[in-house]
LUMSE-76060 format. One line per field, with one value per residue: residue in one letter; chain; x, z, y of N, C-alpha, C, O in turn. Coordinates in pm, whole numbers, m for minus. Each point is the difference from the previous one (the first is absolute). Example, Ala and Ser with C-alpha at 12.3 -4.5 7.8 and 13.67 -1.06 7.14 Angstrom:
2
residu	[a,s]
chaine	[A,A]
n.x	[1319,m139]
n.z	[780,m138]
n.y	[m569,107]
ca.x	[m89,82]
ca.z	[0,6]
ca.y	[119,119]
c.x	[90,m77]
c.z	[0,73]
c.y	[120,109]
o.x	[104,51]
o.z	[66,17]
o.y	[m2,111]
//
This chain:
203
residu	[m,r,t,h,r,t,a,g,g,p,p,a,l,g,l,l,a,a,t,l,a,l,l,l,s,a,a,a,c,t,g,d,d,p,d,p,r,d,p,s,s,t,w,s,p,t,g,t,m,d,l,p,s,p,t,a,t,e,p,a,e,p,t,e,p,v,l,p,d,a,a,k,q,a,s,e,d,g,a,r,a,f,i,t,y,y,w,d,l,i,n,y,a,q,v,t,g,d,v,k,a,l,k,a,a,s,g,p,s,c,e,g,c,l,d,g,i,q,g,i,r,d,l,y,k,d,g,g,h,a,e,g,g,d,y,a,v,s,f,e,k,v,n,r,l,k,g,s,s,s,l,l,a,f,e,a,l,l,t,v,a,n,t,e,q,l,l,v,s,g,d,g,s,e,q,r,s,a,a,g,s,a,r,m,a,v,a,t,q,w,t,d,d,s,w,q,m,e,v,m,d,p,q]
chaine	[A,A,A,A,A,A,A,A,A,A,A,A,A,A,A,A,A,A,A,A,A,A,A,A,A,A,A,A,A,A,A,A,A,A,A,A,A,A,A,A,A,A,A,A,A,A,A,A,A,A,A,A,A,A,A,A,A,A,A,A,A,A,A,A,A,A,A,A,A,A,A,A,A,A,A,A,A,A,A,A,A,A,A,A,A,A,A,A,A,A,A,A,A,A,A,A,A,A,A,A,A,A,A,A,A,A,A,A,A,A,A,A,A,A,A,A,A,A,A,A,A,A,A,A,A,A,A,A,A,A,A,A,A,A,A,A,A,A,A,A,A,A,A,A,A,A,A,A,A,A,A,A,A,A,A,A,A,A,A,A,A,A,A,A,A,A,A,A,A,A,A,A,A,A,A,A,A,A,A,A,A,A,A,A,A,A,A,A,A,A,A,A,A,A,A,A,A,A,A,A,A,A,A]
n.x	[m845,m208,m45,m127,m133,86,m193,172,37,83,147,m125,58,m83,4,136,m200,m24,m103,146,41,m126,194,m129,157,m39,m43,185,m119,225,m117,180,m153,m47,193,m193,104,40,m9,150,m159,180,m155,157,m134,m8,m222,94,m221,159,m129,m66,167,m174,m47,31,m173,218,m167,m53,220,m157,m78,146,m223,48,58,m200,149,m76,76,165,m145,89,m58,m101,133,45,m153,m1,155,m56,m142,83,106,m146,m80,131,m38,m171,25,102,m114,m128,151,m25,m186,91,m27,195,65,m64,119,191,m64,26,m179,90,m29,199,m205,m72,75,m86,m190,14,43,m174,m124,87,m30,m203,m37,90,m133,m177,147,m127,m157,133,m191,184,m144,108,117,m211,163,m215,115,m114,73,49,m17,6,136,m222,115,86,38,m54,m218,126,m191,52,m163,m19,m56,m20,138,m131,183,m154,213,16,m164,219,m195,209,m179,m18,m220,76,m100,m159,125,m182,168,m220,41,134,m209,152,m195,153,m91,97,123,51,134,m26,124,18,m111,m202,24,m203,40,m142,13,m121,m78,m81,22]
n.z	[m764,68,m216,m30,m3,191,m46,79,m219,86,m109,m186,189,161,m155,165,76,90,158,m160,158,45,m88,182,m69,198,m56,71,132,15,182,m35,111,m17,109,m32,12,m221,211,78,63,m128,m90,m97,m122,m47,m12,m191,13,75,m164,156,m139,m42,115,m220,109,m42,m142,135,m51,m144,140,m170,m23,204,m210,100,167,176,m36,131,168,m69,88,130,97,m137,m9,167,1,m126,80,153,m71,m50,179,48,m121,75,180,m45,m76,159,111,m133,19,194,m221,12,193,23,m113,97,150,m164,89,m148,133,86,m46,136,m56,m164,69,127,m102,m101,137,48,m135,0,167,m10,m107,129,54,m69,157,58,104,70,174,188,m137,60,m22,m55,104,m192,m206,62,m208,60,m133,m25,10,m170,m80,m213,22,m34,92,23,111,m59,202,m131,176,m128,127,31,m62,173,m117,m44,m82,m64,m31,m201,m4,80,m190,140,38,107,79,2,216,m48,m52,m56,m102,69,m204,122,m171,115,m149,43,4,m121,89,m93,187,m47,m2,105,224,m119,167,m92,221]
n.y	[m365,m53,36,m185,183,m80,100,121,10,m192,128,m16,m97,116,162,m62,21,165,117,67,m155,179,m74,27,138,m97,213,m102,134,4,56,130,m118,218,m7,m115,m199,m6,76,m146,m144,m31,136,m124,134,m216,m16,m63,22,m137,84,m147,m58,137,m184,33,m90,m22,56,m170,m1,73,m155,10,m15,m81,m56,6,m22,120,210,m75,40,m193,201,m156,m154,m173,m165,m148,m163,m176,m153,m142,m185,m164,m110,m175,m185,m126,m135,m196,m178,m94,m125,m181,m125,m63,25,109,94,214,151,68,155,153,m102,m141,m178,58,m75,m165,m205,m128,m100,m185,m196,m100,m126,m201,m176,m94,m148,m205,m144,m45,m163,m170,36,m172,55,m110,m13,57,m136,m50,m153,m28,m163,27,49,m210,81,m216,119,m11,m190,115,m205,44,m54,178,m76,218,m109,216,m84,181,5,132,m24,162,43,144,105,17,74,m47,132,m99,m49,m196,m66,80,m183,75,m127,m41,51,m172,m56,m154,m39,m149,29,m161,76,m184,100,m220,187,m187,m174,25,124,m87,222,m140,m10,149,m128,187,36]
ca.x	[90,m59,19,m117,m6,m130,6,2,63,101,m40,55,141,54,62,m96,11,47,98,113,m3,114,64,65,66,m14,125,m16,121,2,90,39,m56,68,m60,m80,34,123,m34,107,4,m54,6,10,19,138,2,m124,m21,m7,m100,19,m87,m90,33,m106,46,m25,m44,97,m26,m56,92,m71,m6,76,m78,47,30,m121,m79,66,m38,m120,m85,m98,73,66,m102,m37,111,4,m114,38,106,m59,m58,114,39,m99,33,121,m21,m89,64,123,m22,80,m89,71,m10,m142,m38,64,m69,m139,m24,m41,m146,m60,m51,6,141,45,m70,64,133,m19,m42,120,78,m67,15,137,33,m54,66,m63,57,m87,57,m76,m82,58,m90,36,m94,m18,m61,m121,12,84,m34,72,m87,5,33,89,100,113,m39,7,m56,m81,m85,m7,m90,77,m45,107,m19,89,5,m43,90,m10,43,27,9,104,m40,m1,m123,17,m113,27,m83,0,41,m112,35,m85,32,57,30,119,48,140,38,144,36,143,71,m31,m142,m51,m139,m82,m134,m24,m137,m68,m116]
ca.z	[m64,m112,16,47,144,65,120,129,0,m102,m130,m32,m31,m59,90,107,125,113,0,91,107,4,131,40,131,69,62,137,51,143,35,140,66,127,120,60,141,11,m44,m78,m131,m111,m130,m115,m122,m46,m143,m53,36,m116,14,m92,m118,m18,m113,m38,m22,m138,m9,m62,m140,m15,m48,m75,74,m50,4,111,m35,11,m121,m109,14,m72,104,48,76,m98,m61,100,11,m124,0,91,m69,m111,56,34,m125,m27,90,m51,m132,0,56,m74,m144,m57,m11,m69,73,9,m131,m16,85,m45,m119,m115,m14,124,m34,117,19,m107,15,109,m46,m92,80,63,m108,m45,104,4,m132,m5,101,130,91,107,134,89,m62,15,14,82,m36,85,m77,52,m38,m115,m59,m122,m116,m63,m141,m36,103,m17,41,143,15,120,11,139,34,87,49,m30,71,m48,72,m80,m110,m74,m139,m52,m146,m58,3,138,69,96,32,119,21,141,32,m7,m30,m100,m24,m132,m44,m85,m37,m42,m66,m7,m141,m25,127,81,7,m65,34,m118,19,112,m17,122,36]
ca.y	[90,70,143,71,11,m10,84,m65,m129,m11,m47,m129,m9,119,95,23,70,73,108,m18,101,92,m13,124,m4,128,46,47,64,25,108,4,116,28,m56,107,17,77,136,60,m66,81,m66,89,m77,m6,m28,m57,m140,m88,m106,m113,9,m115,m86,m92,m136,m41,m138,m89,m32,m134,m104,m104,m126,m114,m124,m84,m139,m81,19,m73,m140,m44,m58,96,102,85,85,101,95,80,94,108,74,75,122,87,63,105,111,65,60,115,120,28,m2,m108,m117,m108,m127,m34,m53,m131,m96,m8,m79,81,4,52,133,86,37,90,127,72,43,111,114,56,62,123,102,52,54,136,81,m16,m99,m47,m4,m86,m103,m133,m113,m116,m105,m117,m109,m63,m141,m30,m129,m36,m11,m131,3,m109,m28,91,134,33,133,18,119,45,110,87,129,95,127,103,126,113,29,126,m2,133,m4,83,140,45,m33,m109,m85,m80,m118,m40,m135,m93,m139,m65,m141,m18,m137,m4,m133,0,m126,m30,m6,18,0,118,33,120,32,m21,57,91,48,40,m82]
c.x	[m59,3,m126,m7,m142,9,m2,66,96,m58,62,144,60,78,m105,55,129,114,113,m5,125,58,76,69,m7,134,m29,129,m14,96,31,m52,77,m75,m80,32,124,m27,108,9,m65,14,11,25,145,9,m133,m7,m14,m100,32,m98,m91,42,m117,59,m37,m47,105,m38,m58,103,m80,1,82,m86,52,22,m126,m83,64,m35,m129,m91,m103,67,71,m98,m42,109,7,m112,30,106,m58,m61,108,49,m97,31,120,m27,m83,64,131,m24,77,m81,70,m17,m145,m48,57,m71,m145,m11,m52,m151,m69,m46,7,142,41,m69,65,136,m13,m42,118,85,m60,19,138,42,m44,59,m62,75,m102,76,m90,m74,55,m108,57,m105,m7,m80,m125,0,87,m36,87,m101,19,30,87,107,119,m31,12,m46,m87,m85,m11,m102,71,m86,117,m33,102,m4,m53,103,m29,54,15,19,110,m34,m10,m128,20,m129,38,m98,13,58,m123,48,m98,41,43,24,120,30,142,38,152,35,149,77,m19,m151,m30,m144,m83,m138,4,m137,m59,m121,m110]
c.z	[m126,28,43,151,50,131,124,2,m115,m133,m26,m42,m56,96,104,103,47,m13,94,106,m8,141,31,135,63,64,140,43,150,27,148,61,130,117,69,147,19,m50,m84,m141,m104,m129,m107,m123,m45,m149,m44,36,m128,29,m95,m114,m7,m122,m26,m23,m141,m1,m72,m145,m9,m59,m70,79,m69,13,112,m46,2,m128,m121,1,m74,98,41,81,m94,m66,97,10,m124,m2,91,m63,m113,51,49,m125,m38,85,m52,m130,7,59,m70,m150,m70,m1,m62,70,10,m131,m20,81,m41,m127,m114,m17,126,m24,118,27,m100,8,109,m39,m92,74,66,m106,m42,101,m5,m133,m11,109,138,88,106,131,88,m77,11,21,98,m27,108,m79,71,m33,m123,m49,m121,m114,m64,m149,m33,108,m9,46,151,14,125,m14,147,11,107,57,m16,69,m52,92,m91,m110,m59,m140,m48,m150,m49,1,142,75,86,19,118,8,144,16,m6,m23,m100,m11,m146,m27,m94,m34,m51,m52,m6,m147,m16,129,80,m1,m81,44,m127,10,119,m20,134,24,57]
c.y	[60,148,72,m3,m23,74,m86,m135,m12,m42,m134,15,125,83,33,93,69,97,m33,108,86,m3,128,m20,138,36,52,66,21,113,m5,129,27,m61,109,23,84,142,65,m59,89,m78,104,m84,6,m26,m55,m146,m81,m111,m113,12,m121,m80,m93,m137,m43,m145,m85,m27,m141,m97,m108,m131,m109,m126,m89,m144,m86,9,m67,m148,m30,m74,104,111,96,95,111,108,89,103,119,89,86,131,96,73,112,122,79,74,127,125,34,15,m110,m129,m121,m135,m46,m61,m140,m107,m21,m83,87,11,52,143,96,49,107,136,85,54,120,126,69,71,134,112,64,59,144,90,m9,m98,m36,0,m86,m109,m140,m106,m103,m107,m107,m102,m51,m149,m13,m140,m27,m17,m137,16,m120,m17,93,142,15,145,3,125,36,112,82,112,95,132,100,122,111,29,137,m21,143,m12,93,148,56,m29,m124,m78,m87,m115,m44,m141,m91,m142,m56,m146,m14,m149,5,m144,13,m137,m12,m23,27,24,129,20,124,21,m7,62,94,63,42,m87,87]
o.x	[74,23,8,60,m97,95,m81,10,0,m94,84,29,66,29,m109,120,83,92,m22,m21,110,m68,91,m48,16,72,m100,108,m111,95,m73,52,53,m121,58,m36,32,m6,m27,78,m111,78,m71,74,61,110,m98,101,m81,21,44,m118,45,39,m61,107,m117,60,66,m118,51,77,m100,106,9,m61,117,m61,m15,m69,m53,54,m94,m9,6,m36,8,33,m16,m30,29,23,m27,m7,46,13,m18,38,42,0,0,43,27,m46,65,78,m12,m20,m65,m38,m28,m76,m67,1,m71,80,m64,m47,m123,79,36,21,57,62,19,35,77,41,6,48,73,25,13,81,67,m45,35,103,m103,120,m122,37,m28,m97,122,m120,98,m86,4,m34,12,m6,32,m104,112,m43,m6,24,74,90,m55,72,m59,43,5,m15,37,m99,109,m100,112,m101,m28,117,m114,114,m93,92,52,91,m40,m5,82,m110,101,m118,110,3,m112,118,m112,108,m55,52,2,m45,33,m48,72,m45,51,83,88,m71,83,m76,33,m62,58,m18,14,m59,m106]
o.z	[m84,113,32,63,m70,75,13,107,m88,m2,77,m107,m104,112,m37,3,m39,m80,113,m31,m24,97,m74,85,m68,51,22,m45,53,m75,76,m29,60,m6,43,54,113,m121,m71,m84,19,m10,3,7,4,m55,74,8,m87,88,m112,19,17,m103,93,m61,m36,66,m92,m34,64,m89,52,42,m122,104,m2,m96,m82,m35,m111,m78,3,m2,m45,m13,27,m22,m41,4,11,m39,m36,8,m21,m65,m3,7,m51,m50,1,m16,m72,m29,34,m69,m122,104,m30,m64,m7,1,m53,m38,60,m93,24,m71,10,12,m17,37,37,m30,m16,32,10,m35,4,22,m16,m38,2,m3,m66,18,89,m39,15,4,2,m111,m84,73,10,0,69,m80,118,84,m79,79,m76,18,m14,m63,68,80,97,8,76,m37,39,m58,87,m90,105,m60,53,m33,m35,65,m117,11,m3,m17,11,m46,75,3,19,122,m31,m10,m3,m33,57,m94,20,15,m14,44,m90,86,m95,66,m74,49,m22,m60,51,10,76,m87,m10,18,m100,m103,104,m87,99,m94,36]
o.y	[50,42,119,m88,29,m18,m91,m61,86,m79,m47,53,m7,m42,43,27,m82,m17,m45,117,m51,34,38,m74,101,m86,69,m38,6,19,m64,108,m93,m20,100,105,37,22,96,45,49,m94,101,m98,106,m3,8,m69,32,m84,24,32,m113,56,m52,m12,m7,m86,47,m10,m91,36,m48,m46,m5,m23,m39,m47,m91,m96,9,m78,80,m123,114,117,120,117,115,119,119,114,115,122,113,104,121,117,104,113,123,115,96,111,99,65,m14,m63,m101,m98,m119,m97,m88,m117,m81,15,102,89,m7,93,117,116,102,102,121,114,96,110,123,111,98,115,122,93,80,113,77,m56,66,m26,17,m37,m84,22,m17,30,m29,36,m33,m83,94,m94,91,m63,m49,96,m102,90,17,83,m79,93,m101,100,m88,83,m53,42,m24,64,m35,28,m23,m38,46,m44,80,m67,83,83,115,20,m87,55,m70,13,1,m79,46,m29,51,m39,65,m72,78,m93,92,m102,97,m98,100,91,40,m49,91,m95,63,30,m32,86,m73,m53,m51]
//
């Protein structure tokens, strides 16, 4: 979600990849032709033909992700569910500009998290917006971090895939990023009865 871009692949934790497809509907019409076998059959126009108006399918409004019950557990399964939820928050924030929930789920010392949040804020503050760029994550491995008995934290190595994305700046200029994938190391810690993202680093 960092704000710099790399050609052909996703940047570190930032606004990434893809243009929303424009959905068009085609209008079709049918008419009653005279029976060619009936020589007495004639045709004359009786008025104007009303064609159905083409309608564009409006994309659904993004809905802020809800923290799943599994992500409320102080366990490895809870950490996995939270990490997946965190990426859902990134998807939501980058196409709405609403970073409130994403910031709340980010630890105060997570530089990768905070850089990405600031990048989203800057884009929308200047009148820009993002289209597409959805992330999907898969886990390569998850390990519990060693520390004091009171520390509950997990690190995970992820493969993060993204769709194409279109970034539109406030001045109307556009930047497109291709679909791709990257590896990401993250760490999350159980603090005050909830998980927070503490590390997000590209590999």
